[in-house]
C-alpha positions as CSV (number, residue, x, y, z in Angstrom):
1,M,-188.9,48.7,-0.8
2,A,-188.5,51.9,1.2
3,N,-185.9,54.4,0.0
4,P,-184.0,56.6,0.7
5,F,-181.3,54.5,2.3
6,V,-180.0,56.3,5.4
7,A,-176.8,55.2,7.1
8,R,-173.8,57.3,8.2
9,S,-171.6,54.3,9.2
10,L,-171.6,50.9,7.7
11,L,-169.4,48.6,9.7
12,F,-168.0,45.3,8.4
13,A,-168.0,42.3,10.7
14,P,-166.3,39.0,9.7
15,G,-169.0,36.4,9.3
16,D,-167.0,33.7,10.9
17,S,-166.5,35.6,14.2
18,E,-169.5,35.6,16.5
19,R,-167.6,37.8,18.9
20,K,-166.9,40.5,16.3
21,I,-170.5,40.4,15.0
22,V,-171.7,41.1,18.6
23,K,-169.2,43.9,19.0
24,A,-170.2,45.4,15.7
25,G,-173.9,45.5,16.8
26,A,-172.9,47.3,20.0
27,S,-170.6,49.8,18.2
28,G,-173.2,52.5,17.4
29,A,-172.9,51.9,13.7
30,D,-176.0,52.8,11.7
31,L,-175.8,49.5,9.7
32,V,-173.8,46.3,10.2
33,L,-172.3,44.4,7.2
34,L,-171.9,40.7,8.0
35,D,-169.1,39.7,5.7
36,L,-168.9,36.4,3.8
37,E,-166.4,37.7,1.3
38,D,-162.9,39.1,1.8
39,S,-162.6,38.8,5.6
40,V,-163.5,35.0,5.5
41,A,-161.0,32.5,4.3
42,A,-162.3,29.9,1.8
43,A,-162.0,27.1,4.4
44,N,-164.3,29.1,6.7
45,K,-167.0,30.0,4.3
46,S,-169.4,27.3,5.4
47,E,-169.0,28.1,9.1
48,A,-169.5,31.8,8.4
49,R,-172.7,31.2,6.6
50,R,-173.9,29.1,9.6
51,I,-173.0,31.9,12.0
52,V,-174.5,34.7,10.0
53,S,-177.8,32.8,9.4
54,A,-178.1,32.0,13.1
55,H,-177.3,35.6,14.0
56,L,-180.0,37.0,11.6
57,K,-182.6,34.6,13.1
58,T,-181.9,35.3,16.8
59,A,-180.3,38.7,17.3
60,T,-182.2,41.7,18.4
61,R,-181.5,44.1,15.5
62,A,-180.5,47.5,17.0
63,Q,-179.7,48.5,13.4
64,P,-180.1,47.0,9.9
65,Q,-178.2,43.9,9.4
66,W,-176.8,43.4,5.8
67,V,-174.8,40.6,4.3
68,R,-171.8,41.0,1.9
69,I,-171.9,37.9,-0.2
70,N,-169.2,36.7,-2.6
71,P,-169.1,37.8,-6.2
72,L,-171.8,36.4,-8.5
73,D,-169.3,35.1,-11.0
74,G,-167.6,32.9,-8.4
75,E,-168.5,29.6,-6.7
76,H,-169.8,30.9,-3.4
77,A,-172.5,33.5,-4.1
78,L,-175.5,31.3,-4.7
79,T,-174.6,29.1,-1.6
80,D,-174.3,32.4,0.4
81,L,-177.8,33.5,-0.7
82,A,-179.3,30.2,-0.1
83,A,-177.9,30.2,3.4
84,V,-179.0,33.6,4.5
85,V,-182.1,34.8,2.6
86,H,-184.5,32.7,4.6
87,A,-183.1,34.4,7.7
88,R,-184.3,37.7,6.3
89,P,-181.2,40.0,6.1
90,D,-182.2,43.7,5.6
91,G,-180.0,43.9,2.6
92,I,-177.3,42.3,0.4
93,L,-174.0,44.0,-0.5
94,L,-172.8,42.8,-3.9
95,P,-169.0,43.0,-4.3
96,K,-167.2,43.2,-7.7
97,G,-170.6,44.0,-9.3
98,S,-172.1,45.6,-12.4
99,R,-175.6,46.8,-13.3
100,A,-176.3,43.5,-15.1
101,E,-175.2,41.5,-12.0
102,A,-177.3,43.7,-9.7
103,E,-180.3,42.8,-11.9
104,R,-179.4,39.1,-11.7
105,L,-179.1,39.4,-7.9
106,H,-182.6,40.9,-7.9
107,H,-184.0,37.8,-9.7
108,Y,-182.2,35.4,-7.4
109,L,-183.5,37.2,-4.3
110,T,-187.0,37.2,-5.7
111,A,-186.9,33.4,-6.2
112,L,-185.4,32.8,-2.8
113,E,-187.9,35.2,-1.0
114,A,-190.8,33.4,-2.7
115,A,-189.4,30.0,-1.6
116,A,-189.0,31.3,2.0
117,G,-192.4,32.9,2.2
118,L,-190.9,36.3,2.6
119,E,-192.2,39.6,1.2
120,I,-191.0,39.9,-2.4
121,G,-188.6,42.8,-2.7
122,G,-188.2,43.2,1.1
123,I,-184.4,42.7,0.9
124,A,-182.5,45.7,-0.4
125,T,-179.3,45.7,-2.3
126,A,-176.2,47.8,-2.7
127,V,-173.3,47.4,-5.1
128,I,-169.5,47.9,-4.8
129,A,-169.4,49.1,-8.3
130,T,-165.8,49.7,-9.2
131,E,-164.0,46.5,-8.5
132,T,-163.8,45.1,-12.1
133,A,-162.5,46.9,-15.2
134,Q,-165.8,46.4,-17.1
135,A,-168.0,47.5,-14.3
136,M,-166.1,50.8,-14.1
137,F,-167.7,51.8,-17.5
138,G,-171.2,51.3,-16.2
139,L,-171.2,53.7,-13.2
140,G,-173.8,55.9,-14.8
141,D,-176.2,53.0,-15.7
142,Y,-177.9,52.1,-12.4
143,A,-181.1,54.2,-12.7
144,G,-184.2,52.0,-12.2
145,C,-182.2,49.0,-10.9
146,P,-184.6,47.0,-8.8
147,R,-184.0,47.0,-5.1
148,L,-180.9,49.2,-5.3
149,A,-180.5,51.4,-2.3
150,A,-176.8,52.5,-2.5
151,L,-173.6,52.4,-4.5
152,T,-170.1,52.4,-3.1
153,W,-166.6,51.9,-4.5
154,G,-163.4,50.1,-3.5
155,A,-159.9,51.3,-4.0
156,E,-158.0,48.1,-3.3
157,D,-159.9,45.7,-5.6
158,S,-159.9,48.5,-8.2
159,A,-156.2,48.6,-8.1
160,T,-156.0,44.9,-8.5
161,A,-158.4,45.0,-11.5
162,L,-156.2,47.6,-13.2
163,G,-153.0,45.7,-12.6
164,A,-151.6,48.6,-10.5
165,T,-148.7,48.3,-8.0
166,G,-150.4,50.8,-5.7
167,N,-153.2,53.4,-5.6
168,R,-151.8,56.3,-3.7
169,N,-149.1,58.9,-4.5
170,A,-146.2,60.0,-2.3
171,E,-148.4,62.3,-0.3
172,G,-150.8,59.5,0.6
173,R,-153.6,60.7,-1.7
174,Y,-155.4,58.5,-4.2
175,D,-153.8,58.5,-7.6
176,A,-155.8,60.0,-10.6
177,P,-157.6,56.8,-11.6
178,Y,-159.1,56.2,-8.2
179,Q,-160.1,59.8,-7.7
180,L,-162.0,59.4,-11.0
181,L,-163.7,56.2,-9.9
182,R,-164.7,57.9,-6.6
183,S,-166.2,60.8,-8.5
184,L,-168.0,58.6,-10.9
185,C,-169.4,56.5,-8.1
186,L,-170.8,59.7,-6.5
187,M,-172.3,61.0,-9.7
188,G,-173.7,57.6,-10.7
189,S,-175.4,57.3,-7.3
190,V,-177.0,60.6,-7.6
191,A,-178.1,59.9,-11.2
192,A,-179.7,56.6,-10.0
193,G,-181.3,58.3,-7.0
194,V,-179.5,56.0,-4.5
195,A,-177.2,56.8,-1.6
196,P,-173.5,57.3,-2.4
197,I,-171.3,55.7,0.2
198,E,-167.6,56.4,0.7
199,T,-165.1,53.5,0.8
200,I,-163.1,52.4,3.8
201,H,-160.2,54.3,5.4
202,G,-157.9,51.3,5.7
203,D,-155.7,52.4,8.7
204,F,-158.1,52.0,11.6
205,R,-155.7,53.5,14.0
206,D,-155.6,56.8,12.1
207,L,-158.6,58.4,13.5
208,D,-157.5,62.0,12.6
209,G,-156.9,61.0,9.0
210,L,-160.3,59.3,9.0
211,A,-162.0,62.4,10.3
212,S,-160.5,64.4,7.5
213,V,-161.4,61.9,4.8
214,A,-165.0,61.5,6.1
215,A,-165.5,65.3,6.4
216,E,-164.3,65.8,2.8
217,A,-166.5,62.9,1.6
218,R,-169.6,64.4,3.2
219,R,-168.7,67.8,1.7
220,A,-168.5,66.3,-1.7
221,G,-171.9,64.6,-1.4
222,F,-171.4,61.2,0.0
223,R,-174.0,60.2,2.6
224,G,-172.2,57.6,4.6
225,M,-168.9,55.7,4.8
226,L,-167.8,52.0,5.2
227,A,-165.9,51.2,8.4
228,I,-163.7,48.2,9.2
229,H,-163.3,48.7,13.0
230,P,-165.6,49.8,15.8
231,D,-163.3,52.6,16.8
232,Q,-164.0,54.3,13.4
233,V,-167.8,54.4,13.9
234,P,-168.0,57.5,16.3
235,V,-165.7,59.4,13.9
236,I,-167.8,58.6,10.8
237,N,-171.0,59.3,12.6
238,A,-169.9,62.7,13.7
239,A,-168.6,63.7,10.3
240,F,-171.9,62.7,8.6
241,S,-174.0,64.5,11.2
242,P,-174.7,68.2,10.7
243,S,-173.4,70.5,13.5
244,D,-175.6,72.7,15.5
245,R,-174.3,75.7,13.5
246,E,-175.1,73.9,10.2
247,I,-178.6,73.2,11.3
248,E,-179.2,76.8,12.5
249,A,-177.9,78.1,9.2
250,A,-180.0,75.7,7.2
251,E,-183.1,76.5,9.2
252,A,-182.5,80.2,8.5
253,V,-182.4,79.6,4.8
254,V,-185.6,77.4,4.8
255,A,-187.4,80.1,6.9
256,A,-186.3,82.8,4.5
257,F,-187.8,81.0,1.5
258,A,-190.9,80.1,3.6
259,A,-191.4,83.8,4.3
260,H,-191.6,84.5,0.5
261,P,-193.6,81.7,-1.0
262,G,-193.0,81.2,-4.7
263,A,-189.8,83.3,-4.7
264,G,-186.9,82.1,-6.7
265,V,-184.4,84.4,-4.9
266,V,-184.4,85.7,-1.4
267,G,-182.0,87.8,0.7
268,L,-180.4,86.6,3.9
269,N,-177.7,88.3,5.9
270,G,-176.6,90.4,2.9
271,A,-176.4,87.4,0.5
272,M,-178.8,86.5,-2.3
273,L,-179.9,82.9,-2.2
274,D,-181.5,80.9,-5.0
275,L,-183.2,77.5,-5.1
276,P,-180.0,75.4,-5.0
277,H,-179.2,77.0,-1.6
278,L,-182.7,75.9,-0.4
279,R,-182.2,72.4,-1.7
280,R,-178.8,72.1,0.1
281,A,-180.4,73.5,3.3
282,E,-183.2,71.0,3.1
283,A,-180.6,68.2,2.6
284,V,-178.7,69.3,5.7
285,L,-181.9,69.2,7.8
286,A,-182.8,65.7,6.4
287,M,-179.5,64.5,8.0
288,R,-180.5,65.4,11.5
289,R,-180.5,62.7,14.1
């Protein structure tokens, strides 16, 4: 499976709404998440599987099409996988997951790919890795996990798992436990060599707030962000795309080091730069679109 995973915006679309799935595909999102979990009521799960499978078989894929299945410890996950794997989704997003469950998902996918005559390992995975209390202790344990392309976190299900009455303070910022989970998700992703993805901004009308959150997330090291509404996609894409000024500055750093092969430190515009500056500049240039 090819890595690294590259997606600035990952837009959820309810699996039981053909209209919203089509709208998500036309949104400009880098990746569409066809949802079989939270946005689909239990009574509609079967119809959602049918719609998602048909979409995967027939749609022109302008961007990767992933499927969020239901949790592995519930009654729906295996039926979800059986319904969609033969239609060759580009990836599976595992909610309420852990490293052990990500491994189990890998084995399920291998068996289903073989049964469908698909390339073994061709379907990537990502995990929402903070939604159960036990999983929170394993955020640093994903290195070497088969198929894994990204980790993300969820503030709402995390609050439920912790028995909290809320997850934000009076100023609207996440309380300390959720800031910790966010940071550990970021660090765990980097330790595993996979993409760290920021969670949703729940108020889809608050585009100014979204822009601030997305900019801060990218500055911290996240490489993309979940979205719940098409209007959020342009804001997220802009936040996770380097500006012309950033690209120009990064190119200058790379050129300075290229002019002094083997040097550990170079001078540029009166500042002394070392190899971490070079690595950050290279990362900026890798994000160009």
